[in-house]
N, C-alpha and C positions, 0 to 999 in steps of 0.2 A: 269446402272453402274451410274452413276450422279441422281440418283434418290434415292437408296442405300442410299449414301453418303449423302443425303439430311437430310435421316430418320435418319442415325446414329449421324448425328448432333442434330438433334430435343431432342433427347432422350437422349443423353448425354447433352443436357443445361437443361431437366427437372429433370434427376440426379441430378446436382450441384444444382437446383435449394430447390429441395426437399432434399437435404443435407441439402444445410446451413438452410434451415426455423428448422431443427432437431436440428442442432445443437446449434441454438440463444437458441431456446426453453429448451434446456436442460441446457445450461449457464445457460441464465433469473431462471429458478427456482432453481440453484446450485448456486445464487449470493444473494438471496432473504433473506437470512440471515441480509447477508453481507449489505445490503440497507439497512435493519431494522436497526442496527447496525449505522448508515452514521447518519439515521435523530437519532434515541437515542440521540448522541452526538451532539446534535445542541443545543445552548442553549435555543433559542426561536426562532418560526415558523415566528421571523421577523427580529433574527440573526441567518441567514443560512450562512456559509463559504462559502468561492468561489468552495472549490474542494468540497460541494456537490454540489451545481450549476451546476457545469460542469460533474458531474456524474451525475445527471436529466436530463438534455439535451441529454449527450450521449446517453443515455440509452434507453430514450422515442425515440429522431429522429432518432435513427437507429430501432427502432419498427416500428416509420411511413416510415421508406424507404421501409424496406423491405414488408413492407406490401404492398404499393403503388406498387412496383417493382414487385411484383408476383402478384399482384391483377393485372395487367393489362397483363401479359404474361397469364395464367392462365386463364382468362374469354373467352366464346366463343363468347361474345353481341357486341362487337364491331363494329362500322361501323366506316366506312374512314371520316363520319364527327365527330364523337363522338372522334376518335382518336385524329383527328387532336388537338382537346381541354382539351387533358387529357397528351399526349407522352413524354411533357417536366417535367412534375409531379418528374416523380422518376429521373430524371438529376438535378433539383433541389435541394431537398431533398439529391441528392450524395452529392450534392456542400456544402450543408448545416453542413452534418455530418463530410466531410472531414475540415471543418472548427473547427468543436465543436472541431476536434480528433488533430491537430495541434495546438490548441490551450491549450490545457493539453501537448504537449509534451512540448511547447514554455515554459508557467509558470514554469513547470517541470525545464527546463535548467536554466528560468532565473534566479532559487530558488538554482541550483544546486551552478551555478558559484556564489556565493556570491551576488547576487542579483546588480552585476557590473552594475555599467548606460550604460557605451557603449557596455558591448554583448546585457542590453536591447534595447538598441535603436537600433544596427544592427537585432535583434530580430524581433521588430518592424517592423519593414523597408523591411525586408526578410518575412516577413509573407505576411501585406499588398501586396505586389509586386507577389510573387505567388499564392496568391488567388484570383486576378483577372487576371492569367494566365490560372488558374483552370477556374472559368468562365466564360472565353471568351469561351476557347477548350472544355469546357464540353455543352453550351447552341449554340455557334453558327454552321453554318450547319446540325442540324441534322433535321428529317426527319421524318414522323410517316409510321411506318409501318402495317400492318393489314394484318396476315395470321389465316385465319378458326376464325376469330372473336376475337381474341387476340390482342393486341397494346401494340407495341414498340416502343424505337426510334434507327435512325441509324444515323452513320455519313454518309452519302449521297453526300457528298461535292469531288468537282475535288479532292479538296489536302486534304487526310485525315489528321485533326488535333485532334481528340476526343484521343489520346492516347498519347497527350504535357499532359494532362490534369494528365494520372498519370504519367509522367517525372516529371513533375515538385516537385508532392506527395514525388517521393522519392530520390528528392532534398531536399527538404525540412528535412524529418527524418535523410538521411545522418548527415546535416550538426549538427541538433541538438541533433543526439546523439554521434556524435564524440568530441560537444565540452562539453556535461556533462557528459562521461565516462574520458577524457582527467582531469577535473575538481573534482572526484571523486577517480580518481588512483592518484592525488595528495594527498588527507585528510590523516592525523594520527588519527584516533578515537583512542581516551582516555578511551575508553570502551568497553565492550564486542557487550553491546546493540547497539553499533553505530557503531561497526563494523560489524556486523548483519547487521544495514540498509544500511551501503552504499556499501554491499554484493546483499544485493536485489535489491536497484537502478540499482546497475552496470547489473543486470542478467534481471532487467525488460527492459532494453532499449535495451538491446542485444536482447533480446525475440521479443521487438514489433518491431522492423527493421529488422530480420528476417524472420519472419512472415507479415511483411503487403508487406515488399519488394518481397515476392514471389509468395503475390497475386498483388499485381500492376503488377509486370513481365507477371505475367499470362494475366492480361486484357491491357496490354499495344499491348501483341502477337495477342489479339483474336482481337483488335479494328486497327489492322495493316492489316488485308485483310479485302476486298470489301463485301465478301457474311454478308448480313442484320441479315441471320437468326442465326447467330453465334458469331456476336459480343457482344451484349449482355449477353453471354454464362455464362460467367464468371464474372458477374455484385455481382447478391445474395450472390456470394460467398464473394467476397470485402467487403459487407458490413456488414456481420459477424464476419470476422474478425475482422474489425477498429472497431465495439462496442466491441466484449470481449477484445481485447492488453489494448484498450482507456481506461475501467473504470478497468481492473485488475492493471493498473498501479495507479488508484487513489484509487485501496481497500487495494494495499500488503502496500501504503503509509501511510493511516489513521489506517492499525494495527499494523504498526511498532513505528511510531511514536507517536501513545495513550499512556500518559500515566498510567503504571500499578500502582494500588492500592500499599499503606505502605508496604512494610515486613515487619511481625511483628516476633519477635523470645524474644520466654519463656525463659530465661536459670538461674536455680537457681544451685546457691550456698551457699555451707553448711560450715560451721568452728566449730571449738568448740568456745564456749563460757568461758567469764573468770571463771566462777565456774567449769567448767570442768576441766580448766589446773590448778586450783586449788588442785583439788581433784584428778587430777592426779601428782599433785608432793604431796601429801601426800601420797598417794599411793606410791610413791618412796622412802620418809621418812620412812615407816612403816618396809621396809623391812629393813633397817640400823639398827633397834633401837635392836635387838639382839643382837650387837655387846658388844657394851660399853655403860654405861647412860654416860658419859662426853662426848664422840662421838655427841652420839645421840643427846643432849643439844647442841651441838653446831650448828650441821645440823639441830637441830629442831630450832636455832634462825636467821640462816639461809636462811633457807625455810623461815621462819615468815615475813622477812623482804622483802623476792622476791614477797611474796603475796599484803605484802605493795605496792610496786612498781608497780605490776601488777591488783590494786585492782581497777576498774574505778572510775570516781571523780563524776558520777551520784547520786542525791542526792535518787534516785530510791535504792542505794545499802545499803544503812542508816535504810530502813524497816527491819523486818528483817521476817517482815511477807510475806512478796515476795519472792513465787517459779518463779524459772528460770527451763529451760531447758538444758539436756546440751547439746543440739544441736540449733545453731541460723539459723534461713532461709533466706537469704533473697531473695527475686524475682527480676529481673533487667531485664527491656525490651527494646531491641535494634529498633528502626526505622532506614529503613535505606532508605531515597528517593532516587530514579532515576530517573531524572528532565533532559528533555529535551526543549533550550531553542522553544522555539516562532518561532523565525529567525531558518527554518528548512534550511539556510543554514549555521548557525553555526552547525556543528555536532559536540560538545563537549557534556562531561556531568560534572554532578556535583554531588554527595556522600556526602551525608552530613549523622551523626550518633548524636544522641542523645541518652543517658539517664538515662529512667526512676526508681527513686528506689523505 
């Protein structure tokens, strides 16, 4: 009975690891165009934005974390001595990946809070405190475990402590998402584009919290057990989820805050020229010529006086050889610029309209 339970737990861990690798690989392929747009948006290779640096770090540190963790698990060539040199590599990369993910969430929260100095100091102090807790609980009391040639690390202390790593990570996520969501709900967007940005930020924060909390709770439960073979069953899934959700925040933020090209509209306005109006008045006069010569004469004088008032003062009007069409066409171009300030904390929009004749 116990043997069948061990086999089932081992098979479940393999399935979870294969599933996490598949999900991570699929998301990597899916986000390659977004990665290329990230690189193209940078002014130069020597002037890379903070969001681009964090995107590169979370993307490729996560890949290394998944690779080293699953290599140790699926390998069949590890000896006890070799595993002694290798078993801490995956926990170290896990701690580094978590640090990068928390930096992304912290910077995001700081910007949403309008870069308030007191909030920034509180975030920084909380970050360093919880990172210290995470490193201590993740590395201490670890022991190498070799089963059928594979190499994993397990919490072998008398008092299990690795689950505190996930508790600290959840505490940080709760505080950051709460602060950012409260500030976002107090924003008063001035345009539909800024309103969409605020909505995306709220959804990203809540989605990040829900998905990562579910993964952290799973690992917290698994590391509460004393079975070395099942403790790390959900670790690889946690790596993949942290990677995907963290980079999604950066991708969505870049796409929403990227300035759109100027929107150009060509407007064609047609109106009668002065000559056309003169012809129109002349046609009206001709309809009444048959009534009486005296009345016609009077109407002609009145019409001539009106024509004189309507005549343009341009010198071009004095040239009898100039020909003018009955309809004058004017093309106007309206340029609308939707501008979002560089400071992401100031979610206001500036709309400018200029007319080019």
